[in-house]
PQR file of N, CA, C, O and H, with PARSE charges and radii, in Angstrom:
ATOM      1  N   MET A   1       9.066  -2.338  72.219 -0.4000 1.5000
ATOM      2  CA  MET A   1       8.678  -3.290  73.228 -0.0000 2.0000
ATOM      3  C   MET A   1       7.815  -3.239  74.305  0.5500 1.7000
ATOM      4  O   MET A   1       7.354  -4.341  74.601 -0.5500 1.4000
ATOM      5  N   LEU A   2       7.347  -2.055  75.174 -0.4000 1.5000
ATOM      6  CA  LEU A   2       6.566  -1.579  75.998 -0.0000 2.0000
ATOM      7  C   LEU A   2       4.959  -1.094  75.932  0.5500 1.7000
ATOM      8  O   LEU A   2       4.193  -0.585  76.751 -0.5500 1.4000
ATOM      9  H   LEU A   2       7.721  -1.160  74.934  0.4000 1.0000
ATOM     10  N   LEU A   3       4.852  -1.502  74.580 -0.4000 1.5000
ATOM     11  CA  LEU A   3       3.534  -1.899  73.991 -0.0000 2.0000
ATOM     12  C   LEU A   3       3.247  -3.036  74.376  0.5500 1.7000
ATOM     13  O   LEU A   3       2.381  -3.219  75.232 -0.5500 1.4000
ATOM     14  H   LEU A   3       5.475  -1.915  73.915  0.4000 1.0000
ATOM     15  N   LYS A   4       4.049  -4.187  73.708 -0.4000 1.5000
ATOM     16  CA  LYS A   4       4.013  -5.136  73.735 -0.0000 2.0000
ATOM     17  C   LYS A   4       3.774  -5.992  75.490  0.5500 1.7000
ATOM     18  O   LYS A   4       2.941  -6.849  75.784 -0.5500 1.4000
ATOM     19  H   LYS A   4       4.753  -4.039  73.013  0.4000 1.0000
ATOM     20  N   ALA A   5       4.605  -5.496  76.182 -0.4000 1.5000
ATOM     21  CA  ALA A   5       4.452  -5.718  77.736 -0.0000 2.0000
ATOM     22  C   ALA A   5       3.126  -5.097  78.616  0.5500 1.7000
ATOM     23  O   ALA A   5       2.450  -5.722  79.433 -0.5500 1.4000
ATOM     24  H   ALA A   5       5.281  -4.799  75.944  0.4000 1.0000
ATOM     25  N   ARG A   6       2.967  -3.700  78.204 -0.4000 1.5000
ATOM     26  CA  ARG A   6       1.666  -3.569  78.540 -0.0000 2.0000
ATOM     27  C   ARG A   6       0.182  -4.014  78.379  0.5500 1.7000
ATOM     28  O   ARG A   6      -0.777  -3.905  79.143 -0.5500 1.4000
ATOM     29  H   ARG A   6       3.517  -3.192  77.540  0.4000 1.0000
ATOM     30  N   PHE A   7       0.343  -4.698  76.793 -0.4000 1.5000
ATOM     31  CA  PHE A   7      -0.678  -5.314  76.074 -0.0000 2.0000
ATOM     32  C   PHE A   7      -0.723  -6.557  77.122  0.5500 1.7000
ATOM     33  O   PHE A   7      -1.804  -6.942  77.569 -0.5500 1.4000
ATOM     34  H   PHE A   7       1.122  -4.786  76.172  0.4000 1.0000
ATOM     35  N   TRP A   8       0.456  -7.138  77.475 -0.4000 1.5000
ATOM     36  CA  TRP A   8       0.328  -8.607  78.191 -0.0000 2.0000
ATOM     37  C   TRP A   8       0.191  -8.621  79.743  0.5500 1.7000
ATOM     38  O   TRP A   8      -0.015  -9.560  80.512 -0.5500 1.4000
ATOM     39  H   TRP A   8       1.334  -6.825  77.112  0.4000 1.0000
ATOM     40  N   GLU A   9       0.361  -7.351  79.956 -0.4000 1.5000
ATOM     41  CA  GLU A   9      -0.091  -6.938  81.734 -0.0000 2.0000
ATOM     42  C   GLU A   9      -1.364  -6.883  82.005  0.5500 1.7000
ATOM     43  O   GLU A   9      -1.836  -7.375  83.029 -0.5500 1.4000
ATOM     44  H   GLU A   9       0.529  -6.588  79.332  0.4000 1.0000
ATOM     45  N   ARG A  10      -2.108  -6.228  81.041 -0.4000 1.5000
ATOM     46  CA  ARG A  10      -3.543  -5.612  80.964 -0.0000 2.0000
ATOM     47  C   ARG A  10      -4.455  -7.028  80.532  0.5500 1.7000
ATOM     48  O   ARG A  10      -5.623  -7.288  80.819 -0.5500 1.4000
ATOM     49  H   ARG A  10      -1.724  -5.828  80.209  0.4000 1.0000
ATOM     50  N   PHE A  11      -3.662  -7.670  79.893 -0.4000 1.5000
ATOM     51  CA  PHE A  11      -4.482  -9.616  79.580 -0.0000 2.0000
ATOM     52  C   PHE A  11      -4.021 -10.505  80.226  0.5500 1.7000
ATOM     53  O   PHE A  11      -4.325 -11.680  80.018 -0.5500 1.4000
ATOM     54  H   PHE A  11      -2.713  -7.459  79.660  0.4000 1.0000
ATOM     55  N   ALA A  12      -3.304 -10.178  81.021 -0.4000 1.5000
ATOM     56  CA  ALA A  12      -2.701 -11.327  81.754 -0.0000 2.0000
ATOM     57  C   ALA A  12      -3.412 -12.533  82.138  0.5500 1.7000
ATOM     58  O   ALA A  12      -2.847 -13.620  82.251 -0.5500 1.4000
ATOM     59  H   ALA A  12      -3.057  -9.224  81.190  0.4000 1.0000
ATOM     60  N   THR A  13      -4.841 -12.315  82.370 -0.4000 1.5000
ATOM     61  CA  THR A  13      -5.802 -12.610  83.307 -0.0000 2.0000
ATOM     62  C   THR A  13      -6.895 -13.616  82.112  0.5500 1.7000
ATOM     63  O   THR A  13      -7.729 -14.499  82.317 -0.5500 1.4000
ATOM     64  H   THR A  13      -5.300 -11.431  82.278  0.4000 1.0000
ATOM     65  N   GLU A  14      -6.447 -13.040  81.016 -0.4000 1.5000
ATOM     66  CA  GLU A  14      -7.606 -14.223  79.665 -0.0000 2.0000
ATOM     67  C   GLU A  14      -7.158 -15.336  79.472  0.5500 1.7000
ATOM     68  O   GLU A  14      -6.118 -15.996  79.473 -0.5500 1.4000
ATOM     69  H   GLU A  14      -5.770 -12.323  80.850  0.4000 1.0000
ATOM     70  N   PRO A  15      -8.415 -15.386  79.274 -0.5600 1.5000
ATOM     71  CA  PRO A  15      -7.643 -17.051  78.964  0.2800 2.0000
ATOM     72  C   PRO A  15      -7.520 -17.497  77.159  0.5500 1.7000
ATOM     73  O   PRO A  15      -8.320 -17.944  76.338 -0.5500 1.4000
ATOM     74  N   LEU A  16      -6.575 -17.235  77.138 -0.4000 1.5000
ATOM     75  CA  LEU A  16      -6.115 -17.555  75.683 -0.0000 2.0000
ATOM     76  C   LEU A  16      -5.367 -19.047  75.288  0.5500 1.7000
ATOM     77  O   LEU A  16      -4.509 -19.409  76.094 -0.5500 1.4000
ATOM     78  H   LEU A  16      -5.924 -16.872  77.805  0.4000 1.0000
ATOM     79  N   ASN A  17      -5.544 -19.668  74.472 -0.4000 1.5000
ATOM     80  CA  ASN A  17      -4.801 -20.312  74.045 -0.0000 2.0000
ATOM     81  C   ASN A  17      -3.409 -20.097  73.445  0.5500 1.7000
ATOM     82  O   ASN A  17      -3.095 -18.935  73.189 -0.5500 1.4000
ATOM     83  H   ASN A  17      -6.241 -19.375  73.818  0.4000 1.0000
ATOM     84  N   GLY A  18      -2.590 -21.024  73.205 -0.4000 1.5000
ATOM     85  CA  GLY A  18      -1.394 -21.149  72.849 -0.0000 2.0000
ATOM     86  C   GLY A  18      -1.206 -20.492  71.357  0.5500 1.7000
ATOM     87  O   GLY A  18      -0.429 -19.572  71.102 -0.5500 1.4000
ATOM     88  H   GLY A  18      -2.845 -21.968  73.413  0.4000 1.0000
ATOM     89  N   ARG A  19      -2.252 -21.284  70.231 -0.4000 1.5000
ATOM     90  CA  ARG A  19      -2.160 -20.503  69.609 -0.0000 2.0000
ATOM     91  C   ARG A  19      -2.514 -18.803  69.332  0.5500 1.7000
ATOM     92  O   ARG A  19      -1.598 -18.205  68.766 -0.5500 1.4000
ATOM     93  H   ARG A  19      -2.883 -22.031  70.438  0.4000 1.0000
ATOM     94  N   GLN A  20      -3.644 -18.046  69.647 -0.4000 1.5000
ATOM     95  CA  GLN A  20      -4.055 -16.854  69.662 -0.0000 2.0000
ATOM     96  C   GLN A  20      -2.518 -16.258  70.737  0.5500 1.7000
ATOM     97  O   GLN A  20      -2.211 -15.167  70.257 -0.5500 1.4000
ATOM     98  H   GLN A  20      -4.388 -18.531  70.107  0.4000 1.0000
ATOM     99  N   ILE A  21      -1.929 -16.461  71.456 -0.4000 1.5000
ATOM    100  CA  ILE A  21      -0.635 -15.993  72.242 -0.0000 2.0000
ATOM    101  C   ILE A  21       0.166 -16.201  71.233  0.5500 1.7000
ATOM    102  O   ILE A  21       0.961 -15.266  71.327 -0.5500 1.4000
ATOM    103  H   ILE A  21      -2.178 -17.348  71.846  0.4000 1.0000
ATOM    104  N   LYS A  22       0.464 -16.817  70.342 -0.4000 1.5000
ATOM    105  CA  LYS A  22       1.790 -17.082  69.229 -0.0000 2.0000
ATOM    106  C   LYS A  22       1.256 -16.147  68.116  0.5500 1.7000
ATOM    107  O   LYS A  22       1.953 -15.756  67.179 -0.5500 1.4000
ATOM    108  H   LYS A  22      -0.182 -17.577  70.266  0.4000 1.0000
ATOM    109  N   VAL A  23      -0.141 -15.802  68.320 -0.4000 1.5000
ATOM    110  CA  VAL A  23      -0.119 -14.915  67.111 -0.0000 2.0000
ATOM    111  C   VAL A  23      -0.254 -13.650  67.250  0.5500 1.7000
ATOM    112  O   VAL A  23       0.251 -12.990  66.343 -0.5500 1.4000
ATOM    113  H   VAL A  23      -0.707 -16.120  69.081  0.4000 1.0000
ATOM    114  N   LEU A  24      -0.843 -12.991  68.207 -0.4000 1.5000
ATOM    115  CA  LEU A  24      -1.180 -11.659  69.456 -0.0000 2.0000
ATOM    116  C   LEU A  24       0.471 -11.502  69.958  0.5500 1.7000
ATOM    117  O   LEU A  24       0.884 -10.367  70.198 -0.5500 1.4000
ATOM    118  H   LEU A  24      -1.253 -13.528  68.944  0.4000 1.0000
ATOM    119  N   ASN A  25       1.307 -12.578  70.091 -0.4000 1.5000
ATOM    120  CA  ASN A  25       2.721 -11.895  69.822 -0.0000 2.0000
ATOM    121  C   ASN A  25       3.323 -11.846  68.637  0.5500 1.7000
ATOM    122  O   ASN A  25       4.239 -11.024  68.610 -0.5500 1.4000
ATOM    123  H   ASN A  25       0.971 -13.499  69.896  0.4000 1.0000
ATOM    124  N   ARG A  26       3.122 -12.486  67.551 -0.4000 1.5000
ATOM    125  CA  ARG A  26       3.972 -11.595  65.965 -0.0000 2.0000
ATOM    126  C   ARG A  26       2.978 -10.430  66.169  0.5500 1.7000
ATOM    127  O   ARG A  26       3.668  -9.491  66.568 -0.5500 1.4000
ATOM    128  H   ARG A  26       2.378 -13.153  67.573  0.4000 1.0000
ATOM    129  N   MET A  27       1.971 -10.126  66.105 -0.4000 1.5000
ATOM    130  CA  MET A  27       1.278  -8.717  65.647 -0.0000 2.0000
ATOM    131  C   MET A  27       1.615  -7.700  66.553  0.5500 1.7000
ATOM    132  O   MET A  27       1.601  -6.538  66.145 -0.5500 1.4000
ATOM    133  H   MET A  27       1.411 -10.888  65.781  0.4000 1.0000
ATOM    134  N   LEU A  28       1.861  -7.902  67.508 -0.4000 1.5000
ATOM    135  CA  LEU A  28       2.946  -7.432  68.347 -0.0000 2.0000
ATOM    136  C   LEU A  28       4.138  -6.597  68.045  0.5500 1.7000
ATOM    137  O   LEU A  28       4.462  -5.424  68.227 -0.5500 1.4000
ATOM    138  H   LEU A  28       1.873  -8.846  67.840  0.4000 1.0000
ATOM    139  N   ASP A  29       4.834  -7.999  67.339 -0.4000 1.5000
ATOM    140  CA  ASP A  29       6.087  -7.611  67.076 -0.0000 2.0000
ATOM    141  C   ASP A  29       6.492  -6.849  65.929  0.5500 1.7000
ATOM    142  O   ASP A  29       7.669  -6.635  65.636 -0.5500 1.4000
ATOM    143  H   ASP A  29       4.571  -8.953  67.191  0.4000 1.0000
ATOM    144  N   GLY A  30       5.123  -6.292  65.050 -0.4000 1.5000
ATOM    145  CA  GLY A  30       5.227  -5.595  63.893 -0.0000 2.0000
ATOM    146  C   GLY A  30       4.747  -6.393  62.877  0.5500 1.7000
ATOM    147  O   GLY A  30       5.624  -6.842  62.139 -0.5500 1.4000
ATOM    148  H   GLY A  30       4.167  -6.465  65.288  0.4000 1.0000
ATOM    149  N   PHE A  31       3.563  -6.714  62.612 -0.4000 1.5000
ATOM    150  CA  PHE A  31       2.659  -7.373  61.841 -0.0000 2.0000
ATOM    151  C   PHE A  31       2.285  -6.498  60.704  0.5500 1.7000
ATOM    152  O   PHE A  31       1.787  -5.415  61.010 -0.5500 1.4000
ATOM    153  H   PHE A  31       2.850  -6.349  63.211  0.4000 1.0000
ATOM    154  N   GLU A  32       2.427  -6.757  59.518 -0.4000 1.5000
ATOM    155  CA  GLU A  32       2.287  -5.582  58.675 -0.0000 2.0000
ATOM    156  C   GLU A  32       1.288  -6.520  57.621  0.5500 1.7000
ATOM    157  O   GLU A  32       1.367  -7.729  57.403 -0.5500 1.4000
ATOM    158  H   GLU A  32       2.832  -7.638  59.270  0.4000 1.0000
ATOM    159  N   GLY A  33       0.466  -5.666  57.134 -0.4000 1.5000
ATOM    160  CA  GLY A  33      -1.110  -6.070  56.047 -0.0000 2.0000
ATOM    161  C   GLY A  33      -1.739  -6.395  56.996  0.5500 1.7000
ATOM    162  O   GLY A  33      -1.706  -6.242  58.217 -0.5500 1.4000
ATOM    163  H   GLY A  33       0.402  -4.684  57.311  0.4000 1.0000
ATOM    164  N   LYS A  34      -2.740  -7.212  55.744 -0.4000 1.5000
ATOM    165  CA  LYS A  34      -4.246  -7.493  56.737 -0.0000 2.0000
ATOM    166  C   LYS A  34      -3.864  -8.760  57.246  0.5500 1.7000
ATOM    167  O   LYS A  34      -2.804  -9.297  56.924 -0.5500 1.4000
ATOM    168  H   LYS A  34      -2.767  -7.336  54.752  0.4000 1.0000
ATOM    169  N   LEU A  35      -4.815  -9.335  58.149 -0.4000 1.5000
ATOM    170  CA  LEU A  35      -5.041 -10.368  58.762 -0.0000 2.0000
ATOM    171  C   LEU A  35      -6.242 -11.418  58.250  0.5500 1.7000
ATOM    172  O   LEU A  35      -7.436 -11.538  58.527 -0.5500 1.4000
ATOM    173  H   LEU A  35      -5.676  -8.899  58.410  0.4000 1.0000
ATOM    174  N   THR A  36      -5.200 -12.198  57.255 -0.4000 1.5000
ATOM    175  CA  THR A  36      -6.592 -13.062  57.036 -0.0000 2.0000
ATOM    176  C   THR A  36      -6.204 -14.353  57.435  0.5500 1.7000
ATOM    177  O   THR A  36      -5.080 -14.699  57.798 -0.5500 1.4000
ATOM    178  H   THR A  36      -4.231 -12.101  57.030  0.4000 1.0000
ATOM    179  N   SER A  37      -7.823 -15.448  57.283 -0.4000 1.5000
ATOM    180  CA  SER A  37      -7.778 -16.525  57.716 -0.0000 2.0000
ATOM    181  C   SER A  37      -6.584 -17.341  57.253  0.5500 1.7000
ATOM    182  O   SER A  37      -6.124 -18.110  58.098 -0.5500 1.4000
ATOM    183  H   SER A  37      -8.737 -15.167  56.988  0.4000 1.0000
ATOM    184  N   SER A  38      -5.959 -17.310  55.977 -0.4000 1.5000
ATOM    185  CA  SER A  38      -4.636 -17.961  55.360 -0.0000 2.0000
ATOM    186  C   SER A  38      -3.404 -17.523  56.140  0.5500 1.7000
ATOM    187  O   SER A  38      -2.749 -18.471  56.575 -0.5500 1.4000
ATOM    188  H   SER A  38      -6.332 -16.686  55.290  0.4000 1.0000
ATOM    189  N   LYS A  39      -3.052 -16.616  56.349 -0.4000 1.5000
ATOM    190  CA  LYS A  39      -2.245 -15.743  57.334 -0.0000 2.0000
ATOM    191  C   LYS A  39      -2.104 -16.631  58.704  0.5500 1.7000
ATOM    192  O   LYS A  39      -1.198 -17.371  59.090 -0.5500 1.4000
ATOM    193  H   LYS A  39      -3.583 -15.846  55.996  0.4000 1.0000
ATOM    194  N   TRP A  40      -3.606 -16.191  59.396 -0.4000 1.5000
ATOM    195  CA  TRP A  40      -3.729 -16.939  60.253 -0.0000 2.0000
ATOM    196  C   TRP A  40      -3.382 -18.444  60.451  0.5500 1.7000
ATOM    197  O   TRP A  40      -2.941 -18.861  61.522 -0.5500 1.4000
ATOM    198  H   TRP A  40      -4.342 -15.591  59.082  0.4000 1.0000
ATOM    199  N   ALA A  41      -3.549 -19.052  59.625 -0.4000 1.5000
ATOM    200  CA  ALA A  41      -3.630 -20.538  59.944 -0.0000 2.0000
ATOM    201  C   ALA A  41      -2.174 -21.084  59.321  0.5500 1.7000
ATOM    202  O   ALA A  41      -1.801 -22.238  59.109 -0.5500 1.4000
ATOM    203  H   ALA A  41      -3.907 -18.713  58.755  0.4000 1.0000
ATOM    204  N   LYS A  42      -1.468 -19.743  59.103 -0.4000 1.5000
ATOM    205  CA  LYS A  42      -0.002 -20.273  58.646 -0.0000 2.0000
ATOM    206  C   LYS A  42       0.903 -19.702  59.912  0.5500 1.7000
ATOM    207  O   LYS A  42       2.131 -19.787  59.907 -0.5500 1.4000
ATOM    208  H   LYS A  42      -1.772 -18.806  59.275  0.4000 1.0000
ATOM    209  N   LEU A  43       0.466 -19.359  60.538 -0.4000 1.5000
ATOM    210  CA  LEU A  43       0.749 -18.448  61.874 -0.0000 2.0000
ATOM    211  C   LEU A  43       0.725 -19.188  62.660  0.5500 1.7000
ATOM    212  O   LEU A  43       1.771 -19.740  63.003 -0.5500 1.4000
ATOM    213  H   LEU A  43      -0.531 -19.290  60.542  0.4000 1.0000
ATOM    214  N   ALA A  44      -0.561 -19.507  63.290 -0.4000 1.5000
ATOM    215  CA  ALA A  44      -0.958 -20.784  63.660 -0.0000 2.0000
ATOM    216  C   ALA A  44      -0.647 -22.060  64.082  0.5500 1.7000
ATOM    217  O   ALA A  44      -0.651 -22.638  65.169 -0.5500 1.4000
ATOM    218  H   ALA A  44      -1.410 -19.059  63.012  0.4000 1.0000
ATOM    219  N   ILE A  45      -0.330 -22.398  62.756 -0.4000 1.5000
ATOM    220  CA  ILE A  45       0.246 -23.783  62.149 -0.0000 2.0000
ATOM    221  C   ILE A  45      -1.359 -24.355  62.473  0.5500 1.7000
ATOM    222  O   ILE A  45      -1.546 -25.006  63.501 -0.5500 1.4000
ATOM    223  H   ILE A  45      -0.326 -21.928  61.873  0.4000 1.0000
ATOM    224  N   CYS A  46      -2.232 -24.134  61.748 -0.4000 1.5000
ATOM    225  CA  CYS A  46      -3.631 -25.044  61.760 -0.0000 2.0000
ATOM    226  C   CYS A  46      -4.314 -24.791  60.811  0.5500 1.7000
ATOM    227  O   CYS A  46      -4.384 -23.610  60.471 -0.5500 1.4000
ATOM    228  H   CYS A  46      -2.080 -23.605  60.913  0.4000 1.0000
ATOM    229  N   SER A  47      -5.121 -25.908  59.984 -0.4000 1.5000
ATOM    230  CA  SER A  47      -5.945 -25.327  59.093 -0.0000 2.0000
ATOM    231  C   SER A  47      -6.813 -24.107  59.203  0.5500 1.7000
ATOM    232  O   SER A  47      -7.115 -23.565  60.267 -0.5500 1.4000
ATOM    233  H   SER A  47      -5.064 -26.868  60.260  0.4000 1.0000
ATOM    234  N   GLN A  48      -7.279 -23.631  57.707 -0.4000 1.5000
ATOM    235  CA  GLN A  48      -7.885 -22.416  57.224 -0.0000 2.0000
ATOM    236  C   GLN A  48      -9.270 -22.348  58.074  0.5500 1.7000
ATOM    237  O   GLN A  48      -9.781 -21.292  58.447 -0.5500 1.4000
ATOM    238  H   GLN A  48      -7.034 -24.071  56.843  0.4000 1.0000
ATOM    239  N   ASP A  49      -9.977 -24.098  58.406 -0.4000 1.5000
ATOM    240  CA  ASP A  49     -11.243 -23.791  58.339 -0.0000 2.0000
ATOM    241  C   ASP A  49     -10.822 -23.566  60.716  0.5500 1.7000
ATOM    242  O   ASP A  49     -11.590 -23.107  61.561 -0.5500 1.4000
ATOM    243  H   ASP A  49      -9.562 -24.956  58.103  0.4000 1.0000
ATOM    244  N   THR A  50      -9.413 -24.115  60.906 -0.4000 1.5000
ATOM    245  CA  THR A  50     -10.026 -23.700  62.675 -0.0000 2.0000
ATOM    246  C   THR A  50      -9.325 -22.345  62.427  0.5500 1.7000
ATOM    247  O   THR A  50      -8.700 -21.976  63.421 -0.5500 1.4000
ATOM    248  H   THR A  50      -8.788 -24.487  60.219  0.4000 1.0000
ATOM    249  N   ALA A  51      -9.265 -21.590  61.481 -0.4000 1.5000
ATOM    250  CA  ALA A  51      -8.134 -20.312  61.475 -0.0000 2.0000
ATOM    251  C   ALA A  51      -9.380 -19.464  61.727  0.5500 1.7000
ATOM    252  O   ALA A  51      -9.283 -18.243  61.848 -0.5500 1.4000
ATOM    253  H   ALA A  51      -9.774 -21.889  60.674  0.4000 1.0000
TER
END
């Protein structure tokens, strides 16, 4: 979890929306495989077009 803390410390001032934060947290927690627009849509609870 030190990696996750360092990441958020470094990018604390970046303008990210809630969906971006949610997906980044999921990836930092150990996301496996490739990140596709379908997976992003499921993680962020949005349409594939938005993803």
